[in-house]
N, CA, C and O atoms as CSV, one atom per row, in Angstrom:
chain,resi,resn,atom,element,x,y,z
A,1,MET,N,N,-180.509,-43.235,-157.304
A,1,MET,CA,C,-179.324,-43.652,-156.931
A,1,MET,C,C,-179.448,-43.980,-155.308
A,1,MET,O,O,-180.154,-43.353,-154.518
A,2,SER,N,N,-178.649,-45.040,-155.019
A,2,SER,CA,C,-178.637,-45.809,-153.840
A,2,SER,C,C,-177.603,-45.324,-152.850
A,2,SER,O,O,-176.426,-45.293,-153.208
A,3,VAL,N,N,-177.916,-44.977,-151.747
A,3,VAL,CA,C,-176.763,-44.810,-150.883
A,3,VAL,C,C,-176.765,-45.419,-149.634
A,3,VAL,O,O,-177.786,-45.360,-148.950
A,4,LYS,N,N,-175.590,-46.101,-149.161
A,4,LYS,CA,C,-175.610,-46.705,-147.856
A,4,LYS,C,C,-175.219,-45.785,-146.747
A,4,LYS,O,O,-174.235,-45.053,-146.855
A,5,VAL,N,N,-175.878,-45.808,-145.817
A,5,VAL,CA,C,-175.714,-44.849,-144.839
A,5,VAL,C,C,-175.631,-45.307,-143.388
A,5,VAL,O,O,-176.601,-45.919,-142.942
A,6,LYS,N,N,-174.551,-45.072,-142.581
A,6,LYS,CA,C,-174.529,-45.397,-141.326
A,6,LYS,C,C,-174.888,-44.238,-140.453
A,6,LYS,O,O,-174.426,-43.104,-140.581
A,7,VAL,N,N,-175.923,-44.700,-139.377
A,7,VAL,CA,C,-176.370,-43.725,-138.930
A,7,VAL,C,C,-175.958,-43.587,-137.383
A,7,VAL,O,O,-176.170,-44.534,-136.626
A,8,LYS,N,N,-175.392,-42.451,-136.940
A,8,LYS,CA,C,-175.070,-42.195,-135.629
A,8,LYS,C,C,-175.972,-41.470,-134.892
A,8,LYS,O,O,-175.942,-40.295,-135.256
A,9,ALA,N,N,-176.806,-41.679,-133.963
A,9,ALA,CA,C,-177.839,-40.803,-133.503
A,9,ALA,C,C,-177.328,-40.217,-132.306
A,9,ALA,O,O,-176.194,-40.553,-131.964
A,10,ASN,N,N,-178.071,-39.261,-131.490
A,10,ASN,CA,C,-177.672,-38.786,-130.483
A,10,ASN,C,C,-176.404,-38.050,-130.314
A,10,ASN,O,O,-175.786,-38.081,-129.251
A,11,GLN,N,N,-175.951,-37.289,-131.501
A,11,GLN,CA,C,-174.884,-36.683,-131.443
A,11,GLN,C,C,-174.891,-35.082,-131.265
A,11,GLN,O,O,-175.946,-34.518,-131.553
A,12,LYS,N,N,-173.961,-34.407,-130.880
A,12,LYS,CA,C,-174.067,-33.059,-130.324
A,12,LYS,C,C,-174.294,-32.188,-131.624
A,12,LYS,O,O,-174.896,-31.130,-131.443
A,13,THR,N,N,-173.867,-32.514,-132.993
A,13,THR,CA,C,-173.845,-31.815,-133.956
A,13,THR,C,C,-174.321,-32.554,-135.246
A,13,THR,O,O,-174.081,-33.756,-135.135
A,14,GLN,N,N,-174.881,-32.256,-136.363
A,14,GLN,CA,C,-175.467,-32.713,-137.427
A,14,GLN,C,C,-174.638,-32.860,-138.597
A,14,GLN,O,O,-174.141,-31.801,-138.980
A,15,SER,N,N,-174.353,-33.896,-139.270
A,15,SER,CA,C,-173.473,-33.737,-140.303
A,15,SER,C,C,-173.648,-34.915,-141.095
A,15,SER,O,O,-174.324,-35.869,-140.711
A,16,LEU,N,N,-172.979,-34.860,-142.328
A,16,LEU,CA,C,-172.861,-36.139,-143.383
A,16,LEU,C,C,-171.448,-36.082,-143.684
A,16,LEU,O,O,-170.844,-35.062,-144.016
A,17,GLU,N,N,-170.858,-37.474,-143.521
A,17,GLU,CA,C,-169.513,-37.599,-143.656
A,17,GLU,C,C,-169.393,-38.539,-144.915
A,17,GLU,O,O,-169.691,-39.700,-144.633
A,18,PHE,N,N,-169.060,-38.356,-146.142
A,18,PHE,CA,C,-168.969,-39.272,-147.269
A,18,PHE,C,C,-167.838,-40.093,-147.323
A,18,PHE,O,O,-166.760,-39.527,-147.502
A,19,GLN,N,N,-167.858,-41.220,-147.213
A,19,GLN,CA,C,-166.790,-42.343,-147.381
A,19,GLN,C,C,-166.525,-42.417,-148.969
A,19,GLN,O,O,-165.400,-42.112,-149.366
A,20,SER,N,N,-167.315,-42.731,-149.709
A,20,SER,CA,C,-167.442,-42.549,-151.176
A,20,SER,C,C,-168.821,-41.922,-151.782
A,20,SER,O,O,-169.760,-41.602,-151.052
A,21,GLU,N,N,-168.833,-41.801,-153.013
A,21,GLU,CA,C,-170.074,-41.405,-153.622
A,21,GLU,C,C,-171.336,-42.202,-153.095
A,21,GLU,O,O,-172.431,-41.639,-153.111
A,22,LYS,N,N,-171.222,-43.390,-152.668
A,22,LYS,CA,C,-172.294,-44.104,-152.414
A,22,LYS,C,C,-172.363,-44.696,-150.965
A,22,LYS,O,O,-172.964,-45.754,-150.779
A,23,GLU,N,N,-171.774,-44.050,-149.969
A,23,GLU,CA,C,-171.528,-44.281,-148.680
A,23,GLU,C,C,-171.282,-43.226,-147.869
A,23,GLU,O,O,-170.340,-42.482,-148.139
A,24,CYS,N,N,-172.032,-43.011,-146.830
A,24,CYS,CA,C,-171.758,-42.041,-145.733
A,24,CYS,C,C,-172.185,-42.437,-144.635
A,24,CYS,O,O,-172.944,-43.395,-144.488
A,25,ILE,N,N,-171.597,-41.519,-143.487
A,25,ILE,CA,C,-171.975,-41.664,-142.128
A,25,ILE,C,C,-172.829,-40.585,-141.862
A,25,ILE,O,O,-172.533,-39.517,-142.398
A,26,ALA,N,N,-173.803,-40.630,-141.166
A,26,ALA,CA,C,-174.644,-39.568,-140.715
A,26,ALA,C,C,-174.807,-39.420,-139.225
A,26,ALA,O,O,-175.265,-40.234,-138.423
A,27,LYS,N,N,-174.315,-38.151,-139.015
A,27,LYS,CA,C,-174.557,-37.873,-137.647
A,27,LYS,C,C,-175.652,-36.974,-137.131
A,27,LYS,O,O,-175.588,-35.748,-137.223
A,28,LEU,N,N,-176.730,-37.671,-136.546
A,28,LEU,CA,C,-177.967,-36.961,-136.129
A,28,LEU,C,C,-178.146,-36.551,-134.696
A,28,LEU,O,O,-177.574,-37.128,-133.771
A,29,LYS,N,N,-179.018,-35.463,-134.535
A,29,LYS,CA,C,-179.180,-34.976,-133.189
A,29,LYS,C,C,-180.271,-35.932,-132.477
A,29,LYS,O,O,-180.220,-36.330,-131.313
A,30,SER,N,N,-181.204,-36.193,-133.372
A,30,SER,CA,C,-182.144,-37.028,-132.669
A,30,SER,C,C,-182.092,-38.326,-132.164
A,30,SER,O,O,-181.321,-39.074,-132.766
A,31,LEU,N,N,-182.692,-38.785,-131.240
A,31,LEU,CA,C,-182.902,-40.272,-130.813
A,31,LEU,C,C,-183.496,-41.138,-131.685
A,31,LEU,O,O,-184.280,-40.668,-132.510
A,32,PRO,N,N,-183.268,-42.354,-131.664
A,32,PRO,CA,C,-183.797,-43.315,-132.771
A,32,PRO,C,C,-185.109,-43.795,-132.049
A,32,PRO,O,O,-185.237,-44.968,-131.700
A,33,ILE,N,N,-186.211,-42.714,-131.812
A,33,ILE,CA,C,-187.469,-43.274,-131.088
A,33,ILE,C,C,-188.653,-42.650,-131.980
A,33,ILE,O,O,-188.747,-41.470,-132.319
A,34,LYS,N,N,-189.336,-43.463,-132.215
A,34,LYS,CA,C,-190.734,-43.114,-133.126
A,34,LYS,C,C,-190.295,-42.557,-134.417
A,34,LYS,O,O,-190.983,-41.701,-134.973
A,35,GLY,N,N,-189.143,-43.004,-134.955
A,35,GLY,CA,C,-188.911,-42.621,-136.478
A,35,GLY,C,C,-188.225,-41.166,-136.648
A,35,GLY,O,O,-187.879,-40.686,-137.728
A,36,LYS,N,N,-188.091,-40.546,-135.363
A,36,LYS,CA,C,-187.335,-39.093,-135.357
A,36,LYS,C,C,-186.095,-38.909,-136.202
A,36,LYS,O,O,-185.888,-37.994,-136.999
A,37,ALA,N,N,-185.135,-40.137,-135.838
A,37,ALA,CA,C,-183.974,-40.158,-136.518
A,37,ALA,C,C,-184.087,-40.322,-138.180
A,37,ALA,O,O,-183.396,-39.792,-139.050
A,38,ASN,N,N,-185.013,-41.086,-138.281
A,38,ASN,CA,C,-185.059,-41.327,-139.659
A,38,ASN,C,C,-185.631,-40.210,-140.447
A,38,ASN,O,O,-185.406,-40.109,-141.653
A,39,GLN,N,N,-186.372,-39.361,-139.786
A,39,GLN,CA,C,-187.018,-38.042,-140.420
A,39,GLN,C,C,-186.103,-37.265,-140.476
A,39,GLN,O,O,-186.159,-36.516,-141.452
A,40,GLU,N,N,-184.837,-37.061,-139.482
A,40,GLU,CA,C,-184.011,-35.869,-139.508
A,40,GLU,C,C,-183.016,-36.634,-140.698
A,40,GLU,O,O,-182.228,-35.948,-141.349
A,41,LEU,N,N,-183.095,-37.635,-140.844
A,41,LEU,CA,C,-182.052,-38.264,-142.059
A,41,LEU,C,C,-182.216,-37.684,-143.348
A,41,LEU,O,O,-181.419,-37.193,-144.146
A,42,VAL,N,N,-183.749,-37.906,-143.356
A,42,VAL,CA,C,-184.471,-37.619,-144.835
A,42,VAL,C,C,-184.261,-36.051,-144.838
A,42,VAL,O,O,-183.863,-35.555,-145.893
A,43,GLY,N,N,-184.466,-35.318,-143.875
A,43,GLY,CA,C,-184.406,-34.061,-144.261
A,43,GLY,C,C,-183.018,-33.549,-144.217
A,43,GLY,O,O,-182.897,-32.428,-144.710
A,44,LEU,N,N,-181.934,-34.095,-143.747
A,44,LEU,CA,C,-180.568,-33.730,-144.086
A,44,LEU,C,C,-180.093,-34.232,-145.591
A,44,LEU,O,O,-179.448,-33.488,-146.330
A,45,LEU,N,N,-180.448,-35.461,-145.931
A,45,LEU,CA,C,-180.128,-35.957,-147.162
A,45,LEU,C,C,-180.879,-34.854,-148.201
A,45,LEU,O,O,-180.104,-34.457,-149.071
A,46,SER,N,N,-181.826,-34.458,-148.254
A,46,SER,CA,C,-182.893,-33.709,-149.229
A,46,SER,C,C,-182.022,-32.295,-149.494
A,46,SER,O,O,-181.725,-31.883,-150.616
A,47,LYS,N,N,-181.620,-31.531,-148.016
A,47,LYS,CA,C,-180.643,-30.448,-148.230
A,47,LYS,C,C,-179.466,-30.756,-149.099
A,47,LYS,O,O,-179.178,-30.129,-150.119
A,48,HIS,N,N,-178.759,-31.851,-148.572
A,48,HIS,CA,C,-177.404,-32.213,-149.398
A,48,HIS,C,C,-177.470,-32.195,-150.759
A,48,HIS,O,O,-176.687,-31.644,-151.533
A,49,TYR,N,N,-178.662,-32.969,-151.065
A,49,TYR,CA,C,-178.759,-33.437,-152.597
A,49,TYR,C,C,-179.703,-32.628,-153.360
A,49,TYR,O,O,-179.962,-32.898,-154.533
A,50,GLY,N,N,-180.322,-31.467,-152.626
A,50,GLY,CA,C,-181.118,-30.477,-153.366
A,50,GLY,C,C,-182.529,-31.257,-154.084
A,50,GLY,O,O,-183.046,-31.099,-155.190
A,51,VAL,N,N,-182.861,-32.101,-153.003
A,51,VAL,CA,C,-184.339,-32.841,-153.797
A,51,VAL,C,C,-184.957,-32.511,-152.652
A,51,VAL,O,O,-184.420,-32.247,-151.576
A,52,THR,N,N,-186.512,-32.544,-153.009
A,52,THR,CA,C,-187.518,-32.497,-151.632
A,52,THR,C,C,-187.370,-34.048,-151.040
A,52,THR,O,O,-186.886,-35.079,-151.507
A,53,LYS,N,N,-188.012,-33.715,-149.806
A,53,LYS,CA,C,-188.126,-35.180,-148.697
A,53,LYS,C,C,-188.871,-35.982,-149.584
A,53,LYS,O,O,-188.455,-37.123,-149.387
A,54,LYS,N,N,-189.843,-36.016,-150.553
A,54,LYS,CA,C,-190.653,-36.970,-150.999
A,54,LYS,C,C,-189.720,-37.954,-151.978
A,54,LYS,O,O,-190.027,-39.115,-152.249
A,55,ASP,N,N,-188.543,-37.279,-152.447
A,55,ASP,CA,C,-187.725,-37.990,-153.189
A,55,ASP,C,C,-186.642,-38.866,-152.857
A,55,ASP,O,O,-185.886,-39.420,-153.656
A,56,ILE,N,N,-186.631,-38.963,-151.297
A,56,ILE,CA,C,-186.108,-39.719,-150.469
A,56,ILE,C,C,-186.690,-40.856,-149.893
A,56,ILE,O,O,-187.687,-40.649,-149.202
A,57,GLU,N,N,-186.326,-41.927,-150.010
A,57,GLU,CA,C,-186.788,-43.006,-149.267
A,57,GLU,C,C,-185.997,-44.243,-148.941
A,57,GLU,O,O,-185.309,-44.929,-149.697
A,58,ILE,N,N,-186.258,-44.395,-147.563
A,58,ILE,CA,C,-185.245,-45.420,-146.939
A,58,ILE,C,C,-185.900,-46.746,-147.214
A,58,ILE,O,O,-186.974,-47.052,-146.698
A,59,VAL,N,N,-185.163,-47.610,-148.124
A,59,VAL,CA,C,-185.535,-48.881,-148.744
A,59,VAL,C,C,-185.241,-50.073,-147.747
A,59,VAL,O,O,-185.812,-51.158,-147.857
A,60,SER,N,N,-184.231,-49.769,-146.686
A,60,SER,CA,C,-184.071,-51.022,-145.866
A,60,SER,C,C,-183.258,-50.503,-144.638
A,60,SER,O,O,-182.480,-49.560,-144.779
A,61,GLY,N,N,-183.435,-51.102,-143.463
A,61,GLY,CA,C,-182.827,-50.676,-142.241
A,61,GLY,C,C,-183.821,-49.662,-141.494
A,61,GLY,O,O,-183.362,-48.782,-140.765
A,62,HIS,N,N,-184.832,-49.775,-141.647
A,62,HIS,CA,C,-185.900,-48.907,-140.448
A,62,HIS,C,C,-185.342,-48.751,-139.278
A,62,HIS,O,O,-185.234,-47.611,-138.826
A,63,VAL,N,N,-184.932,-49.727,-138.641
A,63,VAL,CA,C,-184.789,-49.853,-137.362
A,63,VAL,C,C,-183.373,-50.294,-137.034
A,63,VAL,O,O,-183.073,-50.821,-135.963
A,64,SER,N,N,-182.555,-50.055,-137.985
A,64,SER,CA,C,-181.387,-50.495,-138.153
A,64,SER,C,C,-180.271,-49.478,-138.198
A,64,SER,O,O,-180.600,-48.490,-138.855
A,65,PRO,N,N,-179.020,-49.419,-137.686
A,65,PRO,CA,C,-178.154,-48.157,-137.693
A,65,PRO,C,C,-177.583,-48.104,-139.004
A,65,PRO,O,O,-177.078,-47.026,-139.321
A,66,ILE,N,N,-177.553,-49.147,-139.928
A,66,ILE,CA,C,-177.324,-49.081,-141.240
A,66,ILE,C,C,-178.234,-49.100,-142.354
A,66,ILE,O,O,-178.835,-50.169,-142.460
A,67,LYS,N,N,-178.549,-48.100,-143.338
A,67,LYS,CA,C,-179.637,-47.805,-143.923
A,67,LYS,C,C,-179.343,-48.030,-145.474
A,67,LYS,O,O,-178.155,-47.883,-145.761
A,68,ILE,N,N,-180.110,-48.326,-146.433
A,68,ILE,CA,C,-179.877,-48.166,-147.738
A,68,ILE,C,C,-181.069,-47.106,-147.984
A,68,ILE,O,O,-182.216,-47.241,-147.556
A,69,VAL,N,N,-180.588,-46.033,-148.749
A,69,VAL,CA,C,-181.556,-45.073,-148.950
A,69,VAL,C,C,-181.511,-44.963,-150.526
A,69,VAL,O,O,-180.509,-45.086,-151.230
A,70,GLU,N,N,-182.941,-44.678,-150.977
A,70,GLU,CA,C,-182.826,-44.507,-152.557
A,70,GLU,C,C,-183.138,-43.039,-152.667
A,70,GLU,O,O,-183.974,-42.568,-151.896
A,71,ILE,N,N,-182.434,-42.135,-153.716
A,71,ILE,CA,C,-182.745,-40.958,-154.163
A,71,ILE,C,C,-183.036,-40.789,-155.425
A,71,ILE,O,O,-182.328,-41.115,-156.378
A,72,SER,N,N,-184.360,-40.142,-155.463
A,72,SER,CA,C,-184.687,-39.920,-157.120
A,72,SER,C,C,-184.643,-38.670,-157.263
A,72,SER,O,O,-184.451,-37.926,-156.302
A,73,ASN,N,N,-184.840,-38.171,-158.676
A,73,ASN,CA,C,-185.183,-36.849,-159.112
A,73,ASN,C,C,-183.774,-36.084,-159.096
A,73,ASN,O,O,-183.776,-34.859,-159.217
A,74,LEU,N,N,-182.563,-36.793,-158.948
A,74,LEU,CA,C,-181.263,-36.143,-159.397
A,74,LEU,C,C,-181.015,-35.450,-160.407
A,74,LEU,O,O,-181.329,-36.036,-161.442
A,75,ASP,N,N,-180.521,-34.302,-160.578
A,75,ASP,CA,C,-179.948,-33.709,-161.758
A,75,ASP,C,C,-178.817,-34.038,-162.468
A,75,ASP,O,O,-178.503,-33.388,-163.465
């Protein structure tokens, strides 16, 4: 499943706000430096969907606030 994620880094709290089934806003505590925000996003999505971090791949937008994330092994 593909999900479009808008990332807001350097926030006080960490959360996912779903606009629809395939679109969400991710508020992350990390700064977007050396991939730390991307790692935090993968961890947050893995908890939400109940899959391992290896099942989540950022397909596009590695250095952009708008990312396309592919999630595999969903039940």
